[in-house]
C-alpha positions, 0 to 999 in steps of 0.5 A: 402572781405576787402581790404588790407591796403596799406604798406605806410598807415600802416607805416604812421598810425604807425608812428603817433601813436608812435608821439601820445605815445612819446608826451603823454609820455613826458606830462605826468610828466609835467602835474603830476608836474603841478598838484602837485604844484597847490595842494600845493599851494591850500593848502598852500593857505587854510591854510592862508583862513580857519577859526579855529573855527570848529563850525561854520556853512557852511553857516558862515564858507564859508563867513569866507574863502572868506573875508580872501581870498580878504583880502590875495588879497589886501595886495600884492597890496599894493604897485602897488596901491599906486605906481598908485595913486602917478602917478595921483596926482592932489590933489589941494594944502592944500588937503591930496594927493590921494596916502596917503588917498590910503595908509591909506585905504588900510592898514585899509583894510588890518587889516581886516585879523588878526581881522578875524583870531582871530575869530573876524569874524563879526568885521572884515566883518563890517571894512571892509565894513567901510574901503572900504566905507570910502575910496570911500567918500574920493575919491568922494570929490576929484573926478571931474565932471560927478562925476561917482565916486558915483557909487562905493557906490553901488558895496558894496552891491554888494559885501554883498551879499557873506559877509553878511546875507540878514537883514545886507545887506538891511542895508548896502544898505541904508547906501550906498545910504545915503551915494551916495547921501549926496557926490552927493549933495555936488557937484556942477552943478548936474542936477536933470536929473541925480539926478533921474536917480541915484535914480532909480539904487540906489532902483532898486539894492537893491531889485535886491540884495534882490532878490539874496541873497534871492535865495542864502540864500534858496541855502545854507538853501538847501546845509545845510539841505542836509549835515545835514541829509547825517551826520546824517545817517553817524552817524547813519550808524556808530552807527549800525555798533558800536551796530552790533559789540558789539552784535556780540562779546557779541553772540560769546559765546552763539553761540559757546555753541549749534555749540560745542554740534553739533561738539561733537555729530557728532564727537562721531557719527563718531565713533560708530556704536551703534544705542542707542549712535546715537540715542541719539546724533541725539536728542542732535543735533536736539536740538542744532540746533533748539537753534542755529536758535532760537538763530540766528532768535533772533538775526537777529530780534535784528539787524532789530528794528535798521531799526524801523522808524515813517514811518510804525506806525499806530493807536495801542488801548491800551485795544485792545492791551492788551486784545490780550496779555491776550489771549496769556499769560492766556493759558500759565500761566494756563498749569504752575499752574500760576494765571493771572490777566489783570487789566485795568483802564477806557478806555485807550488812542490810541498809534501812534505805529508798532503794530507787534513789540510793542506787541513783546516787551509786549510778552518778558515782560510776557515770562520773568514773566513766566519764574521766577514764580513758581507754584502757583505763580501770574502774574498781567498785569495793565494799566492806563492813565497818563498825556501824555502817558499810563503805563503799568506795569507787576508784578510778585510773582516769584523769583526775580532778585538779585540786583547786576544784576538790572544794566545789566538786559536790556543788550545784552546776559545777564542772572542772575545765575539761567538762565545760560544755554542757551536755546530756552526760555533762550537766554538773549534777552528777555529784551534787545529786549524789552526796544529797542522796547519801547525806538524805541517808545520814551517811557522808560522801568524800573525794580524793584525787589525783591529777594524771593519776585518778580518784577515789570516791567513799560513800559511807552509810549507816547499817 
């Protein structure tokens, strides 16, 4: 059995809980205000350091931001640097005081900011490093033993890792080493041991910097590759959404026709008890449902075609593909009283393709020819090898397509005037599906037609 809580302990716990809640209530507005101030300050600061050129790569953009930020930090501290330099002015008579040297160097360095903002990014970075190297060289000229100021030269390549490419930083390292030893060689009393130590340090440091720079470049390349892939996926999804929106807009009218027939048949069946009328309306409903089902299946198939990738492709032998197409089309043509012929110019090359989809594209073209060719007509399927691929042609002696309809013949749901009513055979998707599949395989499809004489469809696929 649980022990009841002491009244005093409960009151104490309640007081502590209330105090914590009160403190949290007082601190929350302060934290929110600090967060808003930080966001506001950060936004203002980024407006001064962001590059104006939106076409810069991620790596170049980061370098511009870093240089601008460093330069903006230098500008406010110019007066303090001048005061500090004046307080330790130990220049000999006849020499330029350090305060003048410092002010000239910092002002020159600050001028790199407007150059960088003007879009001269490479010039600004190189000028900034040149000014910094000149300031260090002048400082080493007035330095006293043990001349440790020469080590500042080795700090420049360290900063160059974030501002320059690996090749540029290697050149910067070589220049800094030469300047360091040249400046050190002008000093009296420099021992061989100290020069040897500096030589080892100057050799090892660039090697270390190159390793770090290489690792940085690899990370940046990996990040850039990930960003490119993400942007590609985003563009692909946007394109899919655009195509799906257009697809649904085009399909809305065709979907409305069978739905209206079903709705009307249901309405009539509810209002009559005549068996003959109900039987006829039931037949109309069955046909409309079949048409609607076929249309929906083909619509979903078109959407699925957007997902075609090279992952599921395999070797397809053109001769076998066309032979299977002949087995499909010849019986249909014979029943319709149409002559079907297959003409292959020797052995054809193999293709890297989706077997099922590619066969579906050719079947759509064949069905289109069968629909437009009257009894006694002729359909010829031919293929031959071309440089870099294969040409598959389908020619019929059908009714042909009006000239004004040719620009839209591959549009989804487009049907010529002779096949305006939608049914299971004429959904207006056949040639659109064929073009989508052929394009997914890197091929092209074209159509030539003369009203009253026939149509020629040519499909070119890479081998």
